[in-house]
C-alpha positions as CSV (number, residue, x, y, z in Angstrom):
1,X,-8.8,34.5,-24.9
2,X,-5.7,32.6,-23.5
3,X,-5.5,31.5,-20.0
4,X,-2.8,33.9,-19.4
5,X,-5.1,36.7,-20.2
6,X,-6.8,36.3,-16.8
7,X,-3.7,36.8,-14.8
8,X,-4.1,40.5,-13.8
9,X,-7.8,39.9,-12.3
10,X,-6.5,36.9,-10.7
11,X,-3.5,38.7,-9.4
12,X,-5.8,41.5,-7.9
13,X,-8.2,39.1,-6.3
14,X,-5.2,37.2,-4.8
15,X,-4.1,40.4,-2.8
16,X,-7.7,40.6,-1.0
17,X,-8.2,39.3,2.6
18,X,-9.2,36.0,1.6
19,X,-6.1,35.2,-0.5
20,X,-3.8,34.3,2.3
21,X,-0.1,35.2,2.3
22,X,2.5,34.9,-0.4
23,X,3.1,31.7,-2.3
24,X,1.1,29.5,0.2
25,X,-0.4,26.4,-1.1
26,X,-3.8,26.8,-3.2
27,X,-4.8,23.6,-1.2
28,X,-3.4,22.3,2.2
29,X,-4.7,19.2,3.6
30,X,-3.5,18.0,7.0
31,X,-4.3,14.7,8.8
32,X,-7.7,14.2,7.2
33,X,-9.3,11.0,8.6
34,X,-12.8,9.6,7.8
35,X,-14.7,6.3,9.1
36,X,-17.9,5.0,7.7
37,X,-19.3,2.0,9.4
38,X,-16.4,1.0,11.2
39,X,-14.1,1.3,8.2
40,X,-11.6,3.9,7.7
41,X,-11.9,5.2,4.3
42,X,-9.3,8.1,4.6
43,X,-6.6,7.6,7.1
44,X,-4.6,10.7,8.1
45,X,-4.1,12.0,4.6
46,X,-1.8,15.3,4.2
47,X,-0.8,16.9,0.8
48,X,-0.7,20.3,-0.8
49,X,-1.5,21.6,-4.2
50,X,1.0,24.4,-5.3
51,X,0.1,27.6,-7.1
52,X,1.3,27.6,-10.8
53,X,1.2,23.8,-10.8
54,X,-0.8,20.9,-11.9
55,X,-1.2,18.2,-9.4
56,X,-2.5,14.6,-10.4
57,X,-4.8,13.2,-7.6
58,X,-4.5,9.4,-8.2
59,X,-5.5,6.2,-6.8
60,X,-7.5,2.9,-7.6
61,X,-11.3,2.9,-7.2
62,X,-12.2,3.1,-3.5
63,X,-8.8,4.7,-2.7
64,X,-10.8,7.7,-0.8
65,X,-10.2,10.4,-3.5
66,X,-13.7,11.3,-3.5
67,X,-14.3,11.4,0.2
68,X,-11.0,13.6,0.6
69,X,-12.4,15.9,-1.9
70,X,-15.8,16.2,-0.2
71,X,-13.8,16.9,3.2
72,X,-11.7,19.4,1.6
73,X,-14.8,21.3,0.1
74,X,-16.8,21.2,3.1
75,X,-19.3,18.5,2.0
76,X,-18.3,16.0,4.5
77,X,-17.0,16.6,8.1
78,X,-13.8,14.9,8.9
79,X,-13.4,12.9,11.9
80,X,-10.0,14.6,12.5
81,X,-7.7,16.9,10.6
82,X,-8.5,19.8,8.4
83,X,-8.0,21.6,5.1
84,X,-7.5,24.9,3.7
85,X,-8.4,26.2,0.2
86,X,-6.5,29.5,-1.0
87,X,-5.6,30.1,2.7
88,X,-8.9,29.3,4.6
89,X,-11.3,26.5,5.2
90,X,-13.5,26.5,2.0
91,X,-16.6,27.5,3.8
92,X,-14.9,30.7,5.1
93,X,-14.0,32.1,1.6
94,X,-15.8,35.0,0.2
95,X,-17.5,34.3,-3.2
96,X,-16.1,30.8,-3.5
97,X,-17.7,30.2,-6.8
98,X,-15.3,33.0,-8.1
99,X,-12.4,31.6,-6.4
100,X,-12.7,27.9,-7.1
101,X,-14.1,26.3,-10.3
102,X,-15.0,22.5,-10.1
103,X,-16.1,19.9,-12.5
104,X,-16.7,16.8,-10.4
105,X,-20.2,15.5,-11.6
106,X,-20.8,13.6,-14.8
107,X,-24.0,14.4,-16.6
108,X,-25.0,17.6,-14.5
109,X,-26.9,19.0,-17.4
110,X,-30.3,19.3,-18.6
111,X,-30.4,17.9,-21.9
112,X,-33.0,20.1,-23.5
113,X,-30.9,23.2,-22.7
114,X,-28.5,24.8,-25.1
115,X,-24.9,25.0,-24.1
116,X,-25.2,28.8,-23.9
117,X,-28.3,28.6,-21.6
118,X,-26.6,26.2,-19.3
119,X,-24.0,28.7,-18.9
120,X,-26.2,31.4,-18.2
121,X,-28.0,29.6,-15.5
122,X,-24.6,29.0,-13.9
123,X,-23.4,32.5,-14.3
124,X,-25.5,34.1,-11.7
125,X,-23.9,31.9,-8.6
126,X,-20.6,32.5,-10.2
127,X,-21.2,36.2,-10.0
128,X,-20.7,37.0,-13.7
129,X,-22.7,38.5,-16.6
130,X,-23.5,37.3,-20.2
131,X,-20.2,38.6,-21.6
132,X,-18.2,35.8,-19.5
133,X,-20.5,33.2,-21.0
134,X,-19.4,34.0,-24.5
135,X,-15.8,34.3,-23.4
136,X,-15.6,30.7,-21.9
137,X,-17.5,29.3,-24.8
138,X,-15.0,30.6,-26.9
139,X,-12.0,29.5,-24.6
140,X,-13.3,25.9,-24.6
141,X,-14.1,25.7,-28.3
142,X,-17.7,25.5,-28.2
143,X,-18.7,29.0,-29.7
144,X,-20.2,27.5,-32.9
145,X,-22.1,24.8,-30.7
146,X,-23.5,27.1,-28.3
147,X,-27.0,27.1,-29.6
148,X,-27.2,23.5,-29.7
149,X,-29.1,21.4,-27.0
150,X,-26.6,19.6,-24.6
151,X,-28.6,16.4,-25.2
152,X,-27.0,16.1,-28.7
153,X,-23.5,16.9,-27.5
154,X,-20.9,14.3,-27.8
155,X,-19.0,13.1,-24.5
156,X,-15.9,15.4,-25.4
157,X,-18.3,18.4,-26.1
158,X,-19.9,17.7,-22.7
159,X,-16.3,17.5,-21.1
160,X,-15.6,20.9,-22.6
161,X,-18.9,22.4,-21.5
162,X,-18.2,21.2,-17.9
163,X,-14.9,22.8,-18.2
164,X,-16.5,26.1,-19.3
165,X,-19.0,26.1,-16.2
166,X,-15.9,25.6,-13.9
167,X,-14.1,28.7,-15.7
168,X,-17.1,31.0,-15.4
169,X,-16.0,32.7,-12.2
170,X,-12.4,33.2,-13.5
171,X,-11.2,31.1,-10.6
172,X,-7.6,30.7,-8.9
173,X,-8.2,27.0,-8.6
174,X,-9.7,24.2,-10.7
175,X,-10.6,21.0,-9.5
176,X,-11.3,18.6,-12.4
177,X,-12.4,14.8,-12.3
178,X,-11.7,12.7,-15.4
179,X,-11.6,15.9,-17.9
180,X,-10.2,14.1,-20.5
181,X,-12.8,11.1,-21.1
182,X,-14.3,11.2,-24.4
183,X,-11.6,13.6,-26.0
184,X,-10.1,12.6,-29.0
185,X,-6.2,12.9,-29.3
186,X,-6.4,16.5,-30.6
187,X,-9.0,17.4,-27.8
188,X,-6.5,15.8,-25.2
189,X,-3.7,18.0,-26.7
190,X,-5.9,21.0,-26.5
191,X,-6.8,20.3,-22.8
192,X,-3.1,19.8,-21.8
193,X,-2.0,23.1,-23.2
194,X,-5.0,24.9,-21.9
195,X,-4.4,23.5,-18.3
196,X,-0.7,24.4,-18.6
197,X,-1.4,28.0,-19.7
198,X,-3.9,28.4,-16.6
199,X,-0.9,27.3,-14.4
200,X,1.5,29.4,-15.9
201,X,-1.0,32.4,-15.4
202,X,-0.7,31.6,-11.7
203,X,-3.7,29.2,-11.1
204,X,-3.7,25.9,-9.5
205,X,-5.1,22.7,-10.9
206,X,-6.1,19.5,-9.0
207,X,-6.8,16.8,-11.7
208,X,-8.0,13.5,-11.1
209,X,-8.0,10.7,-13.9
210,X,-7.2,7.1,-14.5
211,X,-5.8,8.0,-17.9
212,X,-2.5,7.6,-16.6
213,X,-0.5,8.1,-19.8
214,X,-2.3,11.3,-20.3
215,X,-1.7,12.3,-16.7
216,X,2.2,11.8,-17.2
217,X,2.2,14.4,-20.1
218,X,0.1,16.7,-18.0
219,X,1.0,17.0,-14.5
220,X,3.7,18.6,-12.5
221,X,3.2,16.9,-9.0
222,X,1.5,13.4,-8.0
223,X,-0.5,12.6,-5.1
224,X,-1.4,8.9,-4.9
225,X,-3.9,7.2,-2.4
226,X,-4.5,3.7,-1.9
227,X,-6.9,2.3,0.7
228,X,-7.6,5.6,2.2
229,X,-3.6,6.3,2.8
230,X,-1.2,8.5,1.4
231,X,1.2,6.4,-0.6
232,X,3.1,9.1,-2.5
233,X,3.3,12.9,-2.8
234,X,5.9,14.9,-4.9
235,X,7.0,16.0,-8.1
236,X,6.4,13.8,-11.3
237,X,10.1,13.7,-12.1
238,X,11.0,12.2,-8.5
239,X,8.7,9.5,-9.1
240,X,9.9,8.7,-12.6
241,X,13.4,8.9,-12.0
242,X,16.2,7.1,-14.2
243,X,17.5,4.8,-11.4
244,X,14.6,2.2,-12.4
245,X,13.2,0.5,-15.2
246,X,10.7,-2.3,-16.0
247,X,11.5,-5.7,-17.6
248,X,9.1,-8.1,-19.6
249,X,9.9,-11.4,-20.8
250,X,8.9,-12.5,-24.2
251,X,5.9,-14.8,-24.4
252,X,7.0,-18.4,-24.1
253,X,10.2,-17.7,-22.3
254,X,11.2,-20.1,-19.5
255,X,10.4,-19.1,-16.0
256,X,8.2,-16.0,-16.6
257,X,8.1,-12.9,-14.6
258,X,9.1,-14.8,-11.3
259,X,12.3,-16.1,-12.9
260,X,13.4,-12.8,-14.3
261,X,12.9,-11.1,-10.9
262,X,14.9,-13.9,-9.1
263,X,17.8,-13.6,-11.7
264,X,18.0,-9.8,-11.2
265,X,17.5,-10.0,-7.5
266,X,20.4,-12.5,-7.2
267,X,22.6,-9.6,-8.5
268,X,21.5,-7.6,-5.5
269,X,18.9,-5.3,-7.1
270,X,15.4,-4.5,-5.9
271,X,12.6,-6.1,-7.9
272,X,8.9,-6.3,-7.8
273,X,6.6,-8.5,-10.0
274,X,3.8,-6.2,-11.1
275,X,0.1,-7.3,-11.4
276,X,0.6,-7.2,-15.3
277,X,3.6,-9.6,-15.1
278,X,6.0,-7.0,-15.7
279,X,9.1,-6.6,-13.4
280,X,9.9,-3.5,-11.8
281,X,13.8,-3.1,-11.1
282,X,15.4,-0.4,-8.9
283,X,18.2,0.3,-11.3
284,X,18.7,1.7,-14.8
285,X,18.0,-0.4,-17.8
286,X,21.5,-1.4,-18.8
287,X,22.4,-2.5,-15.1
288,X,19.2,-4.6,-15.0
289,X,19.9,-6.2,-18.2
290,X,23.7,-6.8,-17.2
291,X,22.3,-8.7,-13.9
292,X,20.7,-11.1,-16.4
293,X,24.0,-12.2,-18.1
294,X,24.9,-14.5,-15.2
295,X,21.5,-15.9,-15.1
296,X,20.7,-19.3,-13.5
297,X,19.7,-22.2,-15.8
298,X,16.1,-22.2,-16.2
299,X,15.8,-18.3,-16.1
300,X,15.5,-16.3,-19.1
301,X,18.7,-14.3,-20.4
302,X,19.1,-10.8,-21.4
303,X,18.2,-11.7,-25.1
304,X,14.7,-12.7,-23.9
305,X,13.8,-9.8,-21.9
306,X,12.9,-6.4,-23.0
307,X,13.7,-3.3,-20.9
308,X,11.6,-0.2,-20.8
309,X,11.5,3.1,-18.7
310,X,9.4,3.3,-15.6
311,X,6.2,5.1,-16.8
312,X,3.5,6.7,-14.4
313,X,1.5,3.5,-15.2
314,X,4.1,1.1,-13.9
315,X,5.1,3.5,-10.9
316,X,1.4,3.5,-10.0
317,X,1.1,-0.3,-10.2
318,X,4.1,-0.7,-8.3
319,X,3.2,1.7,-5.4
320,X,-0.3,0.4,-5.0
321,X,0.5,-3.4,-5.1
322,X,3.2,-2.7,-2.5
323,X,0.5,-1.0,-0.3
324,X,-1.6,-4.2,-0.9
325,X,1.1,-6.7,0.0
326,X,1.9,-7.8,-3.7
327,X,4.6,-10.2,-4.9
328,X,8.2,-8.7,-4.1
């Protein structure tokens, strides 16, 4: 069954008392703050997750993502601020397991159970029957492996089973942590298309991952945290606009990245040396290379530099390095 086939039932539920009003955000976070042991791990974070959108929730390890999600879903009490899920605080939702599907914990399986039995155990809390178990097994491509014990599943198969578990209640919102880990290229393509179909059917997806190349091909919006603070929120295309690029000097060129940055900055362009020794430039590729034409002696010229478009990975490195007082 395609993701779009769920739309009528989802739309019917969205008209109920819990659904909120109109096109409100699926998740609305306002000023969440949390301090542990005198250290502020989440600092006034606000963002939204739109219906019909895939939102990438990004940040380095220790950025505060997990604590933020725990506050959103009522597992941790915030010091200040609040969050609404599908129009209400999560704890006030009727039948939350049918409204929100989450796959956040690795290894949350009993190895001796079969895939089908795992889903049957989860079906009761999700308010669905055996028929739905067979549907989600088919949706995630595990129908042929349903009778196998989970302990014999590959990492990619366990990822599919976690997604199937999240889908049992036919939710309006999916919250997934590293769902592409262990998937081969064909599996990643399948997941990307699956999530796009889910969003196009009116669902919302909040997706956390460190696989930035895959995220760039998947998400519509980006929420980026670092050191507990919101660094960026907005559409992906706004983050990866054309008036920026990344320069890298060929190995052995004189001066290295610092010289490239200095030569480009001398032409009045904004630069930032990234942690991987590439140079972010706040200008298109052609303009950045032209700035090297009049390079100072001892600096690499344009023939010794390669220009590339700004990817989600390079934007991530720049924004988080900015936040940590990196090299300008």
